[in-house]
Backbone as ProteinMPNN parsed JSONL, in Angstrom:
{"seq_chain_A": "MLLSELFNFVFIFVCVYPIQTACAPYDKVANVTTARPEIHNPFAYYYILIAVIIVALIVIMLAILYFVLDL", "coords_chain_A": {"N_chain_A": [[97.179, 96.914, 85.638], [96.088, 99.053, 87.058], [94.964, 97.61, 89.151], [97.234, 96.589, 90.346], [98.507, 98.935, 91.258], [96.591, 99.818, 93.063], [96.652, 97.725, 94.9], [99.267, 98.014, 95.887], [99.053, 100.52, 97.114], [97.107, 99.994, 99.097], [98.478, 98.025, 100.511], [100.712, 99.41, 101.523], [99.527, 101.374, 103.19], [97.947, 99.867, 104.851], [99.503, 97.817, 105.88], [102.393, 98.392, 106.063], [102.69, 101.034, 107.112], [101.076, 101.038, 109.585], [102.457, 99.012, 111.009], [105.029, 100.043, 111.226], [104.514, 102.311, 112.796], [103.37, 101.064, 114.965], [105.318, 99.412, 115.995], [107.166, 101.161, 116.826], [108.826, 102.561, 119.631], [106.923, 103.692, 122.434], [105.803, 106.423, 124.293], [103.893, 106.786, 127.031], [103.368, 108.952, 128.683], [104.173, 111.341, 127.398], [102.83, 110.921, 125.086], [103.935, 110.354, 122.628], [106.093, 108.879, 120.128], [109.207, 107.516, 121.073], [112.803, 107.275, 121.405], [113.45, 105.36, 123.158], [113.808, 102.015, 123.768], [112.637, 100.537, 125.773], [110.057, 101.185, 126.296], [107.028, 100.295, 124.991], [104.591, 100.443, 122.39], [101.368, 99.824, 123.423], [99.375, 98.966, 121.72], [100.462, 97.648, 119.608], [100.372, 94.919, 118.781], [97.686, 94.627, 118.162], [97.383, 96.361, 115.964], [99.001, 95.064, 114.073], [97.688, 92.608, 113.888], [95.161, 93.404, 112.899], [95.992, 94.433, 110.441], [96.938, 92.101, 109.178], [94.57, 90.627, 109.02], [93.021, 92.254, 107.316], [94.539, 92.186, 104.965], [94.323, 89.459, 104.403], [91.577, 89.304, 103.859], [91.489, 90.889, 101.549], [93.016, 89.304, 99.812], [91.392, 87.031, 99.661], [89.132, 88.161, 98.477], [90.2, 88.924, 95.976], [90.827, 86.386, 95.008], [88.282, 85.305, 94.739], [87.289, 86.994, 92.754], [88.969, 86.33, 90.578], [88.819, 83.498, 90.238], [86.178, 82.574, 90.674], [84.503, 84.346, 89.285], [85.773, 84.378, 86.886], [87.417, 86.429, 85.773]], "CA_chain_A": [[98.029, 98.001, 86.118], [95.349, 99.766, 88.099], [94.814, 96.711, 90.299], [98.536, 96.511, 91.008], [98.721, 100.186, 91.996], [95.66, 99.819, 94.193], [97.149, 96.787, 95.896], [100.432, 98.624, 96.528], [98.547, 101.586, 97.984], [96.472, 99.367, 100.261], [99.493, 97.314, 101.29], [101.544, 100.368, 102.251], [98.797, 102.067, 104.237], [97.33, 98.924, 105.786], [100.499, 96.948, 106.512], [103.702, 98.94, 106.384], [102.6, 102.202, 107.995], [100.686, 100.697, 110.965], [103.475, 98.22, 111.701], [106.115, 100.956, 111.566], [104.118, 103.145, 113.927], [103.05, 100.223, 116.117], [106.526, 98.838, 116.562], [108.002, 102.231, 117.372], [108.66, 102.719, 121.081], [105.814, 104.613, 122.712], [105.862, 107.048, 125.621], [102.509, 107.05, 127.423], [103.241, 110.244, 129.344], [104.262, 112.407, 126.409], [101.948, 110.523, 123.995], [104.71, 110.387, 121.382], [107.072, 107.803, 120.018], [110.512, 107.94, 121.572], [113.916, 106.415, 121.01], [113.731, 104.417, 124.25], [113.186, 100.747, 123.391], [111.991, 99.828, 126.872], [108.64, 101.542, 126.325], [106.44, 99.809, 123.748], [103.203, 100.801, 122.12], [100.529, 98.696, 123.875], [98.444, 98.542, 120.672], [101.237, 97.173, 118.465], [99.909, 93.621, 118.302], [96.366, 94.807, 117.568], [97.573, 96.943, 114.639], [99.534, 94.035, 113.178], [96.632, 91.622, 113.687], [94.17, 93.991, 112.002], [96.594, 94.511, 109.105], [96.966, 90.745, 108.61], [93.189, 90.247, 108.691], [92.58, 93.012, 106.14], [95.234, 91.644, 103.795], [93.714, 88.162, 104.111], [90.291, 89.563, 103.215], [91.757, 91.36, 100.187], [93.448, 88.152, 99.013], [90.21, 86.195, 99.424], [88.297, 88.871, 97.517], [90.825, 88.801, 94.658], [90.683, 84.993, 94.575], [86.896, 85.147, 94.284], [87.151, 87.686, 91.477], [89.676, 85.658, 89.498], [88.475, 82.098, 90.019], [84.739, 82.334, 90.63], [83.879, 85.147, 88.231], [86.562, 84.176, 85.674], [87.8, 87.727, 85.189]], "C_chain_A": [[97.35, 98.738, 87.266], [95.199, 98.91, 89.352], [96.122, 96.599, 91.07], [98.811, 97.764, 91.828], [97.815, 100.263, 93.223], [96.146, 98.887, 95.295], [98.361, 97.356, 96.627], [100.003, 99.709, 97.512], [97.962, 101.003, 99.267], [97.514, 98.695, 101.139], [100.323, 98.277, 102.123], [100.766, 100.957, 103.425], [98.161, 101.131, 105.245], [98.382, 98.134, 106.544], [101.728, 97.712, 106.993], [103.582, 100.084, 107.39], [102.139, 101.837, 109.401], [101.747, 99.899, 111.713], [104.651, 99.11, 112.093], [105.743, 101.793, 112.785], [103.862, 102.296, 115.167], [104.303, 99.698, 116.79], [107.475, 99.905, 117.094], [107.788, 102.3, 118.885], [107.701, 103.863, 121.377], [105.922, 105.12, 124.141], [104.454, 107.447, 126.017], [102.344, 108.449, 128.007], [103.22, 111.378, 128.322], [103.363, 112.143, 125.203], [102.649, 110.65, 122.636], [105.611, 109.167, 121.333], [108.431, 108.35, 120.43], [111.577, 106.983, 121.07], [114.246, 105.401, 122.1], [113.052, 103.083, 123.962], [112.473, 100.04, 124.539], [110.497, 100.148, 126.977], [108.042, 101.155, 124.977], [105.001, 100.278, 123.633], [102.311, 99.618, 122.511], [99.601, 98.174, 122.783], [99.158, 97.919, 119.478], [100.67, 95.866, 117.909], [98.531, 93.727, 117.662], [96.487, 95.387, 116.161], [98.044, 95.878, 113.65], [98.463, 92.985, 112.881], [95.573, 92.146, 112.721], [94.714, 94.071, 110.581], [96.597, 93.141, 108.434], [95.566, 90.318, 108.199], [92.715, 90.965, 107.435], [93.249, 92.486, 104.879], [94.652, 90.28, 103.416], [92.362, 88.341, 103.417], [90.479, 90.041, 101.78], [92.166, 90.195, 99.289], [92.265, 87.246, 98.693], [89.307, 86.845, 98.385], [88.868, 88.753, 96.105], [90.707, 87.374, 94.129], [89.268, 84.737, 94.062], [86.715, 85.806, 92.922], [87.781, 86.89, 90.342], [89.128, 84.265, 89.203], [86.973, 81.865, 89.885], [84.097, 83.084, 89.464], [84.621, 85.057, 86.907], [86.906, 85.491, 84.984], [89.21, 87.652, 84.625]], "O_chain_A": [[97.958, 99.008, 88.302], [95.292, 99.411, 90.473], [96.122, 96.524, 92.298], [99.29, 97.677, 92.959], [98.232, 100.719, 94.287], [96.063, 99.216, 96.478], [98.48, 97.206, 97.843], [100.539, 99.798, 98.617], [98.274, 101.45, 100.371], [97.448, 98.781, 102.365], [100.61, 98.007, 103.289], [101.289, 101.031, 104.537], [97.865, 101.537, 106.369], [98.19, 97.811, 107.716], [102.064, 97.686, 108.177], [104.286, 100.104, 108.4], [102.764, 102.291, 110.359], [101.925, 100.082, 112.917], [105.211, 98.95, 113.177], [106.552, 101.967, 113.697], [104.102, 102.742, 116.289], [104.347, 99.555, 118.012], [108.474, 99.587, 117.738], [106.666, 102.113, 119.357], [107.67, 104.868, 120.667], [106.109, 104.343, 125.078], [103.873, 108.348, 125.412], [101.292, 109.066, 127.844], [102.363, 112.26, 128.372], [103.153, 113.036, 124.383], [102.031, 111.006, 121.633], [105.86, 108.511, 122.345], [108.756, 109.507, 120.164], [111.277, 106.0, 120.392], [115.22, 104.659, 121.977], [111.823, 103.027, 123.917], [111.777, 99.049, 124.315], [109.761, 99.45, 127.674], [108.496, 101.631, 123.936], [104.301, 100.479, 124.625], [102.485, 98.52, 121.983], [99.087, 97.061, 122.894], [98.535, 97.684, 118.442], [100.509, 95.726, 116.696], [98.232, 92.995, 116.719], [95.774, 94.955, 115.255], [97.547, 95.801, 112.527], [98.346, 92.523, 111.745], [95.135, 91.422, 111.827], [93.988, 93.808, 109.622], [96.292, 93.033, 107.246], [95.389, 89.711, 107.142], [92.077, 90.354, 106.577], [92.602, 92.354, 103.84], [94.506, 89.98, 102.231], [92.043, 87.602, 102.484], [89.723, 89.649, 100.89], [91.723, 90.103, 98.144], [92.15, 86.749, 97.573], [88.773, 86.163, 97.51], [88.129, 88.514, 95.15], [90.507, 87.173, 92.931], [89.08, 84.034, 93.069], [86.067, 85.246, 92.039], [87.2, 86.783, 89.262], [88.988, 83.891, 88.038], [86.542, 81.047, 89.071], [83.26, 82.537, 88.746], [84.156, 85.598, 85.904], [86.715, 85.648, 83.778], [89.714, 88.64, 84.091]]}, "name": "protein", "num_of_chains": 1, "seq": "MLLSELFNFVFIFVCVYPIQTACAPYDKVANVTTARPEIHNPFAYYYILIAVIIVALIVIMLAILYFVLDL"}
């Protein structure tokens, strides 16, 4: 139960929140997200890439815990 809650917490803050903020249109002048889709956050792909890498590391860590240590 605790592991499931921890995974949900990590997933929301590592994956969902950065992708939502990264994919939101970004106004460089005002430094805020806007409703104009022609302006994109230049760091969007980096946020998504980092989120994917962190999730992959978490999955590998859990696999090691379950299969190698027989927990």
